[in-house]
PAMIKE-762348 format. One record per residue: x, y, z of N, C-alpha, C, O in turn. Coordinates in steps of 0.1 Angstrom, whole numbers, plus 5000, padded with zeros to 4 digits. Layout:
BEGIN
XYZXYZXYZXYZ
...
This chain:
BEGIN
505646225227504346255221503746385226502946445219
504146425237503646545243504046675235503146755233
505246685230505646805222504846815210504546935206
504446705203503746715190502346775193501846855186
501746725204500346775208500446925211499547005207
501546965218501647105221501847195209501347305208
502547145199502747215187501447235179501247345174
500647135178499347145172498547245179497747315173
498547245192497747335200498247475198497447575197
499547495197500147625194499647685181499247795179
499647595170499147635157497647675158497247775152
496847595165495447625166495247755173494447835169
496047785183495947915190496348025181495648135181
497448005174497848115165496848145154496648255151
496248035149495248055138494048125144493448225138
493548085156492448155162492748305165491848385164
493948335169494348465173494548555161494148675162
495148515150495648605140494948585126495048665117
494148475124493548445111492648555106492648595095
491848615115490948725111491748845106491348915097
492848875113493648995109494248965095494249055086
494848845093495448815080494448815069494748865058
493248765072492148765062491748905059491448945047
491648995069491349135067492349205057491949265048
493549185060494649245052494549185038494649265028
494449055036494348995023493149045015493349085004
491949055021490849105014490949255011490449305001
491649335020491849475017492749485005492449574996
493849415004494749414993494049374980494149444970
493249264981492549214969491449314965491249334953
490749374974489749474971490349604964489849654955
491549644970492149764963492649724949492449804940
493149604948493649554934492449554925492549594913
491349494929490149484920489649624917489249654906
489449704927488849834925489649924916489050004908
490949924917491750014910492449944898493350004892
492049824894492649754883492449824869493449824861
491349894867491149964855490850114858490050174852
491550164868491350294873491850404863492850384856
491050514863491550634855492350724863492550704875
492950824857493750924864492850994875493451024886
491651014872490751084881490651004894490651064905
490450874893490250794905491550764913491550724924
492650794906493950774913494650904917495850914920
493851004916494451144920494851144934495751224937
494351064943494751064957496251014959496851044969
496750954949498150914949499050984939500251004941
498351034928499151104918499451244922500551294919
498551314929498751454933499851464942500751554940
499951384953501151394962502451364955503551414958
502351264946503551224938504051344929505251374929
503051414923503451524915504051634923504951704919
503451664935503951764944505351734948506251814948
505651604951507051564955508051574944509151614946
507551534932508451554920508751704918509951734914
507751784919507951924918508951984928509852064924
508951934940509851984950511251934947512252004948
511351804943512751754940513351804928514551824927
512551824917513151864904512852004900513652064892
511852064905511452204901510652204888510452314883
510252084883509552084871508052114874507452054882
507552214867506052244869505152144861505452104850
504052114868503152024862501752084862501452174870
500952044853499552084852498651964850499051864844
497451964857496551854856495751864843495151964839
495751754835494951744823494051624825494551514826
492651644825491751524827492051414817492351444805
491851294822492051174814493451144810493751044803
494351234813495751204810496651194822497351104824
496551294831497251304843497951434845497551534839
499051434852499851554854500951554843501651464841
501051664836501951674825502851794826502451904832
504051784821504951894819505251904804506051824799
504752004797504952014783506352044780506952004770
506952134788508352174785509352054787510352054779
509051964796509951854798509451724791510151624792
508351734785507651614779507651494788508051384785
506951524800506951424810505451414815504851514817
504951294817503551274822503651184834504351084834
502851224844502651134856501151084854500251154857
501050964849499750904845499350794855500050764865
498250734852497750624861498750504862498850444872
499450484851500350374851501550404860502350314864
501750524864502950574872502450584887503250634895
501350544890500850564904501550484915501650534926
502150374911502850294921501950214930502350164941
500750194926499750124934500149974937499949924948
500749914927501249774929502349774939502349684948
503249874939504249884949503649894963504149834973
502649984964502050004977501349884982501449854994
500649804974500049684978501049574982500849504992
502149564975503249474979503849514992504149435001
504049644994504549695007503649665018504049625029
502349685017501349655027501349505030501349465042
501449425020501549275022502749235030502749155039
503949295026505149255032505149295047505649225055
504749415049504749465063503749385072504149355084
502649355067501649285075501949135076501849075087
502149065065502348925066503748885072503848775076
504648975074505948955080505848985095506548915103
505149085099505249125113503949125121503949145133
502849095115501549095122501448995134500949025144
502048885132501948775143502848815155502748745165
503648915154504448965165503749055174504349085185
502649105170501849195179501249115190500549015188
501349175202500849095214499349125217498749035223
498849245214497549275218496749305206497249335195
495349305207494549345196494749485192494749525180
494849575202495049715199496349735191496349815181
497449675195498749685187498549625173499149685164
497849525172497649455159496949555150497249575138
495849615155495049705146495849825143495849875132
496649875153497549995150498549965140498950045132
499149835140500149795131499549795117500149845107
498349735115497649735102497449875097497849895085
496949965105496650095100497950175097498050245087
498950165106500150235104500950175092501650255085
500850045089501549995078500950035065501650055055
499650055065498950115053499350255051499750295039
499350335061499850475060501250485056501650565048
502150405062503550405058503750365044504550425037
503050265039503150215025502750325016503350345005
501650405019501250515011502350625010502650664999
502850665021503950765021505250715014505850795007
505550595017506750535011506550524995507550544988
505350494991505150484976505350624970505950634959
504750724976504950864971506450904971506850954961
507150864982508550904982509350834971510150894965
509150704969509850624959509450674945510350684936
508150704943507750754930508350884926508750904915
508550974936509151104933510551084930511151154921
511250994937512750974934512950904920513850934913
511950814917512150744905511950834893511950794882
């Protein structure tokens, strides 16, 4: 009977220690999803511009910004629009990194650093993958 009580206590400790962090990440992801669900190209320029820059480096294709459309290349008939932002990929990447590894952080400082670095890494990884795609 003792091991069962210990397991319940371990879960309670785990919930007290990490539940706030998991809820923060969950609400961050849901907030981003809600805020950018009907986003225009102008509001997604923070992710479209670096993607356009990376595509230009990889392919040499010149792009120009056209409001309400996105980055376009008329000679190649190619558009980097809001639907190409990769925001869903970024949110999935943030969720995967945090929900898989957050409980392994031993201190509050490392946990906060992990959350922030996973968001930054997901942003950079999204731009990298979009450019290759």
